[in-house]
N, C-alpha and C positions, 0 to 999 in steps of 0.2 A: 369515180369521184362525181359527187353531186354538182350540179351547176349552181352558181350562186344566186341567193334568192333576190327576186327582182325588189326594189324598194316600194313601199306603198306610199302613193301620192296623196298629200292631204287634197281633198276634194274643196273643202271650203263652205262657205255659207253666203247667200244673198244678204243683202243690207240695204236700207234705204236712207240717206243722210238729208237732211235739211239745212240750207244754208240762208242766212241772212245777215244785211249789211245796210245801216244807214249813216256811217260817217264815212269821208272822203270819196274815192272814185269808187262807189259800191260795185259797179259791174266788173271792173278791173279787179277789185279784191275777191269777189266770188270766183271769178275765172282762175286767179292765182290759187285760191284755196282747192279748187278742183284739179288743178294742175300738179300743186304739191301731193296730194293725197294720192294721185294716180302714180307718181313717182316712188311711193311706198311699196316695197317689194312685196307686202302682204295683201295689197289691195289692188283689184283692177276696176276702174270706172267703166261701167257699160253702158249708161246712158244719163245725159244732163237735160234737165227741161229747159224751156226758155225763161228768160227772166220774168217776174211779175212784181208789180209796185203794189205796196199797202201802206197805209198810215202806221204810224208807230202805235203798238198796244203797250200801254203800261198797268200797273195793278189795278188802277181805278179806271181802265178802259181807254179807248183811242185816244191820242194826243195829237191835237192840232198844231200844237207848238214844237214838238219834237220832229226832226228831219224824218221823211217817209223812209221805207225800207224798200230794198229789193231782196227778192226771195227766188230761190231755186231749190231744186231737189235732185238728187243723183241716186241712181241705183248702182250699186257696187257689188262685187264678188269678194269676199276676203278670206284668208285663212287665217286671220286674227280672231281671238275670241272676243266677246263683247268688251270686256275692260281692257284690253290691248288695242281695239278698235278706238275706244274713248281715249286712250292715251295719245293715238296717234292724231285723232281729232284735236285735242287740246294742244298738241305740238304745233298744228298748223295754226290754230287760233293766236297762240304766243307768237310766233313767228311773224304773223300778219298784225301784231299790236293790240290785241284784244286785252282790254282791261276790264276787271271784275269789280267795280266799286258799288254799283247799285243793282239790285234785282230789277231785271227787265230794262236797265239803262240802255242807253246809245250805244252802238259799239261798231267798230270796223267790220268784224265778222263774228258769227255764231254759227256753229255747226252742231246740230244735235242729230244723235241716232234715233230715227224713227221707229226703224224697224229692223230686228235681225234676225233671219231665219224663221220668223212666226213665234218667237220665244215670248211667253209672258212671265215676267218675273219682277218682282218688286222686293226680294229679300236682301239685296246689297243696296246700302244708301247712297253709293255711287252712280249707280245706273239703274233706271226703271225702263223696263220694256214691256209693251211699246212705250214709246214718249207719252208722258200721262196727259198731255193737253193736246196732242195731235189730232184726236177723233173730232174736236170743235174749232180748229184752226184752217179757215180756208187759205191761209198764205202757205201752208203746208200741202193741204189735200189737193188744191188746184194743180200746183206745179207737179205733184206726184201723177195725178192723171195725165199730165201732160207726156210723161215717159212709161207710163203703165195704166192704160183705159181700165184693165180688169183687174186693178189692184184691191186687195182687201186688207183691212187693218185688223190683226188678230184681236179678238174679244169685242171688236166693235162693228164690223161688217165690212160691206163694199164701200171703198172710198168714194165712188161716184155717189152713193147715196148721202154719205157724212158730209161732202161738198155742198151738195144741194140744201142741206140743213145750216150750215155754218153761215154766221152773219156778218163777218169781218169782210169789208171791201176788198176785192182784188182785182186789179187790172193789168193786162199785158203790158208790158214796159216797152215803149217806143225808145230805144236808146239811141237815138241820132247824136244825143250829147256826151254819153258816157261809153260808147262802146258795148261789146257784148253780143247778143242777140237780136235780130231785126225781129218784128213781128211776125215775120214769116218763118221763124225759126233758123234762119241762117246765120251764120257769124259775119259780123261786121268787122 
């Protein structure tokens, strides 16, 4: 009699998620989003950046009137395919009160899939990989460097070079008021 064949484990894929929040307790909302995603059976959070603050970016440029954003990036490992990961991200956004009334509008949480295993694809209107504007957004690139200094954005090159060219202002967030990470990266 032959021994039973061992089940093959799904190895999964690395992915990069970007988080942004400019309404409510921004730091707590980002922390909760990361926690919720980490609780998903198909996803493991590998690393989370410190928090960075940026002015709100609207279709016409930087808005001084809109509340500033907190941003972070997480490196994850997932057995979910890109569309299933997008569905998981959208469930977390919905659970945390994300409302989609206005393009680039103020929001409690925004979670974008920046990179999924180096895939370059735009054949599905629901998801474009890598994220179509990530290469020019310091609020994505700078936190990404915080968790992966050698990161490369597929189709665009080293994240460090892209961050050096990005023009949107990004500062490390001193969260003495909202909680989250302190400027030295430790949890507060």
